[in-house]
C-alpha positions, 0 to 999 in steps of 0.5 A: 341767756345769762352772763354767768360762768359756764361749767367745763363739766358736760354733766347736768347737776339737776338730772345727770344728763349730758349737757350739749351746749349751755342748757341741759336739753332734757331738764332746761337747767343752765350749766353754770357753777353751783357756788354763787356769791352775793354778787352773783345773787344780786346780779341775778335778781336784776337779771330776772326782773329786766328779763321779765320786764322786757318779755312783758312790755314786748308782750303788751305791745302786741297785745294792745296794738295788734288784737288777736295776734298773740293768740294766733302765735300761741296756737301755732306754737311760738311762745318763748318770745312772749310772756305765757298767757296765764302768768300775764293773767295773774299780773295784769289782773292783780296789778289792776285791781290793786290800783283799782281799789287803791284809788276808790276804796273809802277810808274806814273810820277809826274805832273810838278808844278808852271812855268813849268806847266804853260809853259806846258799849254801855249805850249798846248793852242798855239797848240790848238790854231793853230788847230783852225787857220787851221781848220778855213782856211780849212772849208766853212761851215759858222756855224763851221767858226763862231764857231771856230772864237769864240773859237779862241777868247777865246783861244787868251785871255787864251794865253795872261792870261797864258803869263802874269802869267808867266811873273809875276812868272819869276818876283817875282822869280828874274829871268825874264831876265834868264828865258824869253828866255824860253818863245817864243819871238812872244808870249811876243810881241803879247800880246799888240796886242792881248789885243787891238784887243779882243773888236774888235774881240768880236764885229766882232763875235757878228755880225756874230752870230746875222747874223746867227740867222737872217739866213744870215752870212758873207762869207770869205773876209778880214777885216783889222781892226780884221785880220780875213776874212769877205764878204757881207752878204749871205743866210746861207741856200744857202750857206750850199746847194751850198756848198754841190753841188759843192764839187770837182768842183772848180779848179780841172779840170785845175790842173789835167786830173783826178780831185781830190775832196775836201770835204767841212767840215761841221758839220755832216760829218766831225767830225771824220776827223783827219785832221780837229779836231785834238784834244779833246780840239778844238773839245770841243771848237767849239761844245761848241760854235755851236747852241744846235741843231747843237751839237753832242749828248752825245753818238756821242760825247763820241766816238769822243772823245775817237777817237780823244784821241787816235789819238793824243796819237798815234801821240805824243808817240804811245808807252806810249799810248799802255802802258797806254792801257796795264795798264788798261787792266791789271787792268781789270783782276779781272772782266774778271776773275769773269765774266768767272767763271760762264761760266766755271761752265756752261761748266761743266755743259754741260760736265756732263749733264748726272750725274744728281746728280751734279746741276749747283751750284756744278759746280760753287762751283767746279770752285770757288775751281779751281779758288782759287787754281789758284790764289794761285799757281800763287801767289807762282809762281810770288813770286818764280820768284821774289826770283829767278831774284834777287838771280839767283839760278837755284832752283828757275827755277825748282820750277817755272817749277814744279808749271806750270805743276802742275797748268795744272795737277790740273784741271784734278786731281780735275775733276777726284776726284770729278766727279769720273770718269776714267782717259780716259774719265776725260782727254778727257773731261779735253782737251775739257773743256781747248778747250772751255775755250781758245775760251771763254777767247779769246772773253772776252779778246777782249771784255775787251780789247775794254772796256779798250781802250774806258776808257783810 
């Protein structure tokens, strides 16, 4: 009960019902003066905090020291004395995972800025351009070849722009001569050549695209003006069909008694070939230049990008990629436990199916109280673990061992107190519950692990 001034009028300001006592018997609103001062707001704030804290700590005391007691009290209808199970679950789980992630989450490395960031971007673009060149040499599909050529042209422009930006930044910092050694020499020499051939490459690529639209496209042959390879126009349809029909038939029989099949790379069959599409950027660059009807759908593209991302990360640093996945999976624990809660209640319903006085909601309240107690006990475990690592006192290892034993004992004792069955029967059901829960949790862990891998 608050200590604010009560109104003399006996009508409720919220529902206009007649008020008997300090609170409305219809809506529960307190019949106090509606005009509030600043001091009133401040005292109301502290009153709510202390009221919540008092109820929370009183609830935690019974939750930890008397397993199953709070659930029995809730089912009997005694609910105002203790914190509501739903509110308690939200508070304890949020507080637990906030502390948990704050202590164990690694700090991410800051991204490089300025000239160092530009140099890293330049190296990345150079590697992607190299991959595009390998793709151009490794495919006979006319559509992909045209798309790769156009993407290479855009990469040349981006590399030239990055190189020019790096040069200007080095000059403005007064360290152009000293830091020029960090930039590859062949790139600096290539800048005038790139700028001089941009227009000619654009014209040749546009001709090739126009021929695609007309049903013909140039076959590979060297062109001295641009450095790319072109030949006389042939039918696009015939080129694609003949390429599919002649896979593995050229130059293989003469080299070995057992001919090896060299697969022709095309849009429909090679999108998952890591030797062809080596990274996400080159895949997106080629997809962007393909005709709309030849581009991959959104679902297929998303899957391919995830596979390419994982392949690229594993190639660069497999350990770091696994750490990223582990961190992502770790942050899915709150959702995983929340999903497992109704399943845990359903398993209890199956175990006590003959106890018809217990509804599914009652098992759900029992599950919530069990989860809340587990969160608090685990939080205490990690707290003593952190203190013990710093202090090195053996007493903390005993406390941690006692907490582990009590966590395992807690569910059994709560089941015995709430469901009021004998020790042997409760112990058998406890073992069966643990077995079924481990199966469910294993399945959920696999599902959330796959989801985490997809979201990395």
